[in-house]
N, C-alpha and C positions, 0 to 999 in steps of 0.2 A: 251317686255320681252326678254332678251337674253337667250341663251342656257347654260349660265354659272351658276353653282350652288353656292349658298351662304352658307358658313360654319355656322354650328350651334354654334360653340364655337367662342367667341370673345376673343382671348388670348391677344390682344393688351393691355387690362387693367391690365394684370398680368406681363407685361415685367418689369424687374428690381425689381420684388417683389418675395417673397417666395412662392413656390408652392410644393405640394405633388403630386407625380405621382405614380400610381399603374400600373404595367406592367403585361402582360400575363406571366404565370408561377409562379406568386406569389411575384415577386420582388416589393419592395417599396422603392422609393427614394424621398428625399426632396432636394431642392436647390433653387437658384435664377434663374428665367427664363430670359435668355438673348436673345433668338430668337426662331422663329418657322417658319414653312412654311405651305402651304395649305394641305400637306399630313400628317400633325400633327407631323412631326419630330421636336423634341424639343432640344434646347441647354440649359443645366443647368450648372451654375457655383457654386462652393462650395458645390457640391452634396455629400450627405451622404446616404448610403444604410442601411436600417434596416435589420439585418441578421435574417434568419428564424430559427425556432426551429427544431432541428434534429429529434425529435419524430413526429412533425406535420409540414410538409413543408408549409402548408398554413397559419401558425401562425407566426407572427413576434415576436422577442424578443427585449429587451432593448439594446442589443449589436448593435453597429454600425460600419460601415467601411467608411472612408473618400475616396471619389472618385475624387474630384476636378472638372475639367471641363469635361462634358460628353455630348454625343448626344444620345437621346432616339429615336429609330426608330419609326416612326408613326404607323406602323402596330402592334407594341407591346404595344402601349399606350392604357390602358383601362379607366383610370380616371385621371383627372387633377383637383386639388382643391387648393384654396389658404390656406396658413398656418396661416395667420392672421385671427383672429376671429373664429377659430375652437378650441373647447375644447373636451377632452374625457370625456364621462359621463358613469355612470353605466348602464348596460343593463336593461331596464325596463321590459323585457320579461322573465327574469330568475326567476324561482319560488324559494322562500326561502325553506330551508330544512324543512321537516316535513309537507309541504303543500300538 
């Protein structure tokens, strides 16, 4: 057994595929993963940032901003998920009015 740690994430299966990345501070971007390193620095092509609501900075809006080719610094990456096979659903924990 070597002293080298094995990474929990296997990002190789997401290379050249669409991913959604959530960053510290509430930013959220989607794009095509072009590369990564052991420190979780990510290179995204055709990146699009989802702009945040002015009233609630932790909530994203439908407004977007095209970023192109970007590098996400590994220390800021909180979540990486594929865009294929994910759908938005209604929150099952929200109580209907009058309940």
